C-alpha positions, -999 to +999 in steps of 0.1 A: +611+667-362+645+660-375+658+648-342+628+625-338+633+611-373+669+604-366+658+576-342+644+557-372+673+558-397+710+560-401+710+594-418+684+623-422+690+645-452+673+676-466+666+678-504+658+714-513+630+715-539+623+752-542+637+783-526+631+819-535+610+850-531+573+849-541+547+876-541+517+878-519+495+873-550+508+837-554+497+828-519+463+815-510+449+813-475+484+811-461+486+849-465+460+853-438+483+836-413+511+861-418+514+899-416+508+920-447+539+919-469+545+921-506+572+894-508+578+861-489+607+838-488+595+803-498+614+772-490+601+738-499+621+707-490+619+669-487+632+655-454+645+620-461+654+591-438+681+569-455+672+586-488+635+578-485+612+609-485+594+611-452+582+647-450+575+675-473+582+709-456+571+743-468+582+775-450+569+810-457+588+839-442+577+875-447+605+896-462+601+919-432+611+890-409+644+886-427+665+911-407+693+907-383+704+871-377+672+858-394+687+868-428+706+835-426+673+817-432+679+826-468+709+803-470+700+771-451+704+749-481+705+713-468+704+723-432+672+712-415+650+742-405+644+726-371+681+726-363+683+763-370+651+772-352+655+752-320+690+764-315+677+800-316+673+817-283+639+833-289+616+808-305+578+808-297+548+791-313+516+811-319+496+781-329+496+746-344+470+731-367+468+694-374+449+680-404+451+657-433+455+658-470+439+626-483+453+598-461+484+618-452+488+637-419+498+674-419+505+701-395+510+739-397+526+761-372+531+799-370+564+804-352+581+835-341+618+838-342+629+869-321+593+880-324+593+877-363+567+854-377+571+825-401+547+798-413+558+761-413+537+734-430+547+698-428+531+669-448+540+635-435+546+613-466+534+577-468+568+562-459+571+583-428+577+564-395+547+584-382+525+557-397+544+528-381+525+506-356+545+516-326+555+552-336+567+575-309+568+606-330 
């Protein structure tokens, strides 16, 4: 999504909102989309185009997925997740769900990085170019 958004602005930036481990008890139905695990890495960010928030992203990664090269997911900071994932050699998608929250479009994907699952939820905010008349996202 980052590469697509770059067509609509001069600069795409990531603003981290929340990063850290959470317990399975603090998850709702998202827990059913991932393997049993006591702790999950949670990353919530805003993806902005020219400093305007366009997308809210939420990534959940089971602690058991954070081994080997994937441990670097803990330190992405302002690096877009897509840049990391789509440069990885072994990325597959189990499913994608599209829906809405009020008038905003959203999608959720379970991805596998080297066979290790993670859940990515994206909420397209009202200023997103997705809602433009001639969008090509």
